[in-house]
C-alpha positions as CSV (number, residue, x, y, z in Angstrom):
1,X,-64.2,14.5,-43.8
2,X,-63.6,10.8,-43.6
3,X,-59.7,11.4,-44.8
4,X,-59.4,14.2,-42.3
5,X,-60.6,12.3,-39.4
6,X,-58.7,9.2,-40.1
7,X,-55.8,11.4,-40.2
8,X,-56.5,12.9,-36.7
9,X,-56.9,9.3,-35.3
10,X,-53.4,8.1,-36.8
11,X,-52.0,10.9,-35.6
12,X,-53.5,10.4,-32.0
13,X,-52.9,6.8,-32.0
14,X,-48.8,7.6,-32.9
15,X,-48.6,10.1,-29.8
16,X,-50.2,7.7,-27.4
17,X,-47.0,5.0,-29.0
18,X,-44.6,7.4,-28.0
19,X,-46.4,8.3,-24.6
20,X,-45.8,4.3,-23.6
21,X,-42.2,4.4,-24.7
22,X,-41.3,7.3,-22.3
23,X,-43.9,7.0,-19.9
24,X,-42.4,5.7,-15.8
25,X,-44.6,2.5,-16.3
26,X,-42.3,1.1,-19.2
27,X,-38.6,0.8,-16.7
28,X,-37.9,-2.5,-16.0
29,X,-36.2,-3.9,-13.2
30,X,-32.8,-2.3,-12.7
31,X,-30.0,-3.6,-10.6
32,X,-27.1,-1.0,-9.9
33,X,-23.4,-2.3,-8.7
34,X,-20.7,-0.4,-6.1
35,X,-18.0,-1.3,-4.1
36,X,-16.7,-0.5,-0.3
37,X,-14.3,-1.5,1.6
38,X,-14.8,-1.6,5.4
39,X,-12.2,-2.9,7.9
40,X,-12.8,-5.4,10.6
41,X,-15.3,-3.9,12.8
42,X,-16.4,-1.3,11.2
43,X,-20.0,-0.8,10.3
44,X,-21.2,1.2,7.2
45,X,-25.3,2.5,7.1
46,X,-26.9,4.3,4.5
47,X,-29.8,4.4,2.5
48,X,-31.1,2.9,-0.4
49,X,-32.4,6.0,-2.0
50,X,-35.0,6.3,-5.3
51,X,-37.5,3.3,-3.7
52,X,-40.6,3.5,-2.4
53,X,-39.7,0.6,0.4
54,X,-36.9,-1.9,0.9
55,X,-38.0,-5.5,0.7
56,X,-34.9,-7.3,1.7
57,X,-31.0,-7.4,2.3
58,X,-29.1,-10.8,1.8
59,X,-25.2,-11.2,2.1
60,X,-23.1,-13.9,0.2
61,X,-21.1,-14.5,3.0
62,X,-21.9,-14.2,6.5
63,X,-19.2,-14.5,7.9
64,X,-17.4,-11.8,6.0
65,X,-20.3,-9.2,6.1
66,X,-23.7,-9.3,7.2
67,X,-26.1,-6.6,6.3
68,X,-29.6,-5.4,8.1
69,X,-32.5,-3.8,6.7
70,X,-34.3,-1.3,8.6
71,X,-37.3,-1.2,6.1
72,X,-39.0,1.7,8.2
73,X,-36.0,3.8,7.3
74,X,-35.4,2.2,4.3
75,X,-31.8,2.2,5.4
76,X,-29.1,-0.9,6.0
77,X,-26.6,-1.2,8.0
78,X,-23.6,-4.0,7.0
79,X,-21.1,-5.2,9.7
80,X,-17.7,-6.2,8.6
81,X,-16.7,-9.7,10.3
82,X,-13.4,-11.2,9.3
83,X,-11.3,-10.7,5.8
84,X,-12.6,-11.4,2.6
85,X,-15.0,-10.6,0.1
86,X,-18.7,-10.7,-0.2
87,X,-21.5,-9.5,-2.4
88,X,-24.3,-7.9,0.1
89,X,-27.8,-7.1,-1.9
90,X,-30.2,-4.8,-0.7
91,X,-34.1,-5.1,-2.7
92,X,-36.7,-2.6,-2.9
93,X,-39.7,-1.4,-5.3
94,X,-40.1,1.9,-6.9
95,X,-43.1,3.8,-7.2
96,X,-43.9,2.0,-10.3
97,X,-43.9,-1.9,-8.9
98,X,-40.3,-2.8,-10.2
99,X,-37.7,-4.3,-7.9
100,X,-34.6,-2.2,-8.2
101,X,-31.8,-3.8,-6.7
102,X,-28.1,-2.2,-5.2
103,X,-25.3,-4.9,-5.3
104,X,-22.3,-4.1,-3.0
105,X,-18.7,-6.3,-3.4
106,X,-18.0,-5.2,0.2
107,X,-13.6,-5.9,0.7
108,X,-13.5,-6.4,4.6
109,X,-9.8,-5.4,5.1
110,X,-7.2,-6.3,8.7
111,X,-7.0,-3.3,10.6
112,X,-3.5,-2.9,11.2
113,X,-2.5,-0.9,14.7
114,X,0.5,-0.6,17.1
115,X,-1.5,-0.1,20.1
116,X,0.4,0.3,23.5
117,X,-0.1,2.0,27.2
118,X,3.1,3.8,28.9
119,X,3.6,5.5,32.0
120,X,3.8,9.1,32.0
121,X,5.3,11.4,35.2
122,X,2.1,12.1,37.6
123,X,-1.2,10.9,37.5
124,X,-1.4,9.8,33.6
125,X,-0.9,6.7,31.3
126,X,-0.3,7.2,27.7
127,X,-2.2,5.7,24.8
128,X,-0.1,5.5,21.6
129,X,-1.7,4.4,18.0
130,X,0.0,3.6,15.0
131,X,-2.4,3.7,12.4
132,X,-0.5,1.3,9.6
133,X,-3.7,1.0,7.2
134,X,-4.4,2.8,4.2
135,X,-7.3,4.1,5.8
136,X,-7.1,7.2,8.0
137,X,-10.4,7.3,10.5
138,X,-11.6,10.6,12.2
139,X,-12.1,8.6,15.9
140,X,-10.8,5.3,17.0
141,X,-12.3,3.9,20.0
142,X,-10.1,1.5,22.1
143,X,-11.2,0.1,25.6
144,X,-8.1,0.0,28.3
145,X,-8.3,-2.2,31.7
146,X,-4.9,-1.4,33.7
147,X,-3.6,-3.7,36.7
148,X,-1.3,-4.1,39.2
149,X,1.6,-6.1,39.7
150,X,-0.7,-8.8,41.5
151,X,-2.8,-8.4,38.4
152,X,-5.9,-6.5,40.1
153,X,-7.9,-4.3,37.9
154,X,-7.7,-1.0,38.9
155,X,-9.2,1.1,36.1
156,X,-10.8,0.0,33.0
157,X,-12.8,2.4,30.5
158,X,-13.5,3.1,27.3
159,X,-11.5,5.9,25.0
160,X,-11.4,7.9,22.2
161,X,-8.3,8.7,19.8
162,X,-9.1,11.1,17.6
163,X,-7.9,11.8,14.0
164,X,-6.0,9.1,13.8
165,X,-4.4,9.7,10.1
166,X,-2.6,6.4,7.9
167,X,0.3,6.2,8.4
168,X,1.4,8.3,11.8
169,X,1.0,8.0,15.4
170,X,-1.7,9.2,17.5
171,X,-1.9,9.8,20.9
172,X,-4.4,9.9,24.0
173,X,-4.1,10.3,28.3
174,X,-5.5,8.4,30.3
175,X,-5.8,10.4,33.7
176,X,-5.7,8.3,37.2
177,X,-5.0,8.7,40.4
178,X,-3.7,4.4,40.6
179,X,-0.8,5.2,37.9
180,X,1.9,4.9,40.6
181,X,0.6,1.3,41.5
182,X,0.1,0.1,37.3
183,X,2.2,-2.4,36.1
184,X,2.2,-1.8,32.4
185,X,3.0,-5.2,31.8
186,X,0.1,-6.6,33.3
187,X,-2.6,-4.1,31.6
188,X,-4.2,-4.1,28.1
189,X,-5.5,-2.0,25.7
190,X,-7.7,-2.9,22.7
191,X,-9.6,-1.6,19.8
192,X,-12.8,-1.4,19.7
193,X,-14.8,0.5,17.1
194,X,-13.9,2.9,14.2
195,X,-15.8,6.6,12.5
196,X,-15.4,7.8,9.8
197,X,-17.2,7.9,6.2
198,X,-16.1,5.2,3.4
199,X,-18.3,7.0,0.6
200,X,-15.8,9.7,1.7
201,X,-11.7,9.8,0.4
202,X,-9.4,11.0,2.5
203,X,-5.8,12.5,1.5
204,X,-2.8,12.9,3.6
205,X,-1.9,16.3,3.7
206,X,2.4,16.7,3.3
207,X,4.6,19.1,5.6
208,X,4.5,21.1,1.9
209,X,1.0,22.3,2.3
210,X,0.3,22.0,6.1
211,X,2.8,23.6,8.5
212,X,3.0,24.1,12.3
213,X,5.7,26.2,13.6
214,X,6.1,28.1,17.4
215,X,6.1,31.2,18.0
216,X,6.0,33.7,20.6
217,X,8.0,31.6,22.9
218,X,8.9,32.4,26.3
219,X,10.6,30.2,28.7
220,X,11.7,30.7,32.2
221,X,12.8,28.4,35.3
222,X,9.7,26.2,35.6
223,X,8.1,26.4,32.0
224,X,8.3,27.3,28.1
225,X,5.4,29.2,26.8
226,X,4.6,29.3,23.2
227,X,1.7,29.9,20.6
228,X,1.7,27.8,17.3
229,X,1.5,29.3,14.3
230,X,-0.6,26.6,11.1
231,X,-0.4,27.5,7.8
232,X,-3.1,26.0,5.3
233,X,-1.6,25.9,1.9
234,X,-4.4,23.7,-0.1
235,X,-7.9,24.6,-1.3
236,X,-9.4,22.3,1.4
237,X,-10.6,21.9,4.3
238,X,-8.0,20.3,6.7
239,X,-8.6,18.5,9.9
240,X,-5.5,17.2,12.1
241,X,-3.9,16.6,15.3
242,X,-1.0,18.3,16.6
243,X,1.1,16.9,19.8
244,X,3.3,18.8,21.9
245,X,5.8,15.9,23.5
246,X,8.0,16.1,26.4
247,X,10.9,14.0,26.6
248,X,13.7,12.9,29.0
249,X,17.5,12.5,28.7
250,X,16.7,8.8,27.4
251,X,14.2,10.0,24.1
252,X,11.2,8.5,26.4
253,X,7.9,11.0,26.9
254,X,7.2,12.4,29.7
255,X,4.2,14.4,28.9
256,X,1.6,15.4,26.7
257,X,-0.3,18.5,25.3
258,X,-2.5,18.4,22.5
259,X,-5.0,20.0,20.0
260,X,-6.8,20.0,17.1
261,X,-6.1,21.1,13.6
262,X,-9.5,22.5,11.9
263,X,-8.4,24.8,8.8
264,X,-10.2,26.7,6.3
265,X,-8.6,26.5,2.9
266,X,-5.8,28.8,2.6
267,X,-5.9,29.6,6.2
268,X,-3.3,30.5,8.7
269,X,-4.2,30.7,12.2
270,X,-2.1,31.5,15.5
271,X,-3.4,28.7,18.7
272,X,-4.1,30.1,22.3
273,X,-0.8,29.9,24.1
274,X,0.2,26.3,25.3
275,X,3.0,25.3,27.8
276,X,5.6,22.6,28.2
277,X,6.8,22.4,32.3
278,X,10.1,21.1,33.4
279,X,10.4,22.7,36.9
280,X,11.9,20.0,39.6
281,X,8.7,19.3,40.9
282,X,6.1,18.1,38.2
283,X,8.6,17.1,35.7
284,X,12.1,16.3,37.1
285,X,13.6,14.5,33.8
286,X,12.1,16.8,31.6
287,X,14.8,17.3,28.9
288,X,13.5,18.9,25.6
289,X,9.7,18.6,23.8
290,X,8.7,18.4,20.3
291,X,6.0,19.7,18.1
292,X,4.3,16.6,15.8
293,X,1.3,17.3,13.7
294,X,-0.7,15.6,11.5
295,X,-3.3,16.3,9.0
296,X,-6.1,15.5,6.4
297,X,-9.1,16.2,3.7
298,X,-11.6,14.4,2.2
299,X,-13.2,14.3,-1.2
300,X,-16.4,12.9,-3.0
């Protein structure tokens, strides 16, 4: 009987030792390493996952990137200040009281945009933005100041340029009743913010995979009407922008119409009708028009 009891006790002790090895309470402090690229002026907000509480957040080079912790939401926000590299560390406590750390190597790049203003026919000013960075942005926030020849401000406002694809042009228009008095040389415009998801990879879609063509074109003395056939040949959901640019004989843009591209995988879609006006009243210098478009998709 004593031998049997001894075997039982020995087995129980061995089982207890195995439990001690696999119980979560034995998990020690851990550090996870990640990397992130942001552009100067960009912010990134995310959550510290797998922890009960967020305890601290710090940056090795605050001149390059700062970090702010929202402890109640277990959330942190990184702000890109200037080009360079900084290591951001976020710490929290797991459900067993151990410290868990996230170290993020943050690379801040200088944004590269060609941004300008131009007068169009009528009461419109054109915003032209060339995205020279390697990143694609869902939205770019800009702020403009329109001034007359004496330097007096006629209008100032923030505007959004949508779907700025890497290496491509993006356009937006400003309506103002003072357009005739605007002096472009005295006016100014600058980028003030960005919107994209740095956790995703943005892939530009070439014209072999995304096609936009004119269908049902009708011409009259005053305008040209048509629809656009959009074809997505990829197996991804594609976003983009299409622009209908009107030009004079010298190649200057005099009018702009635009539309968003939003296509499911392998989808073909025909848009509602567009109109290009060429009357002597609204666009006396009209010579021709052009369709310009770009698209992208995102992956984790």
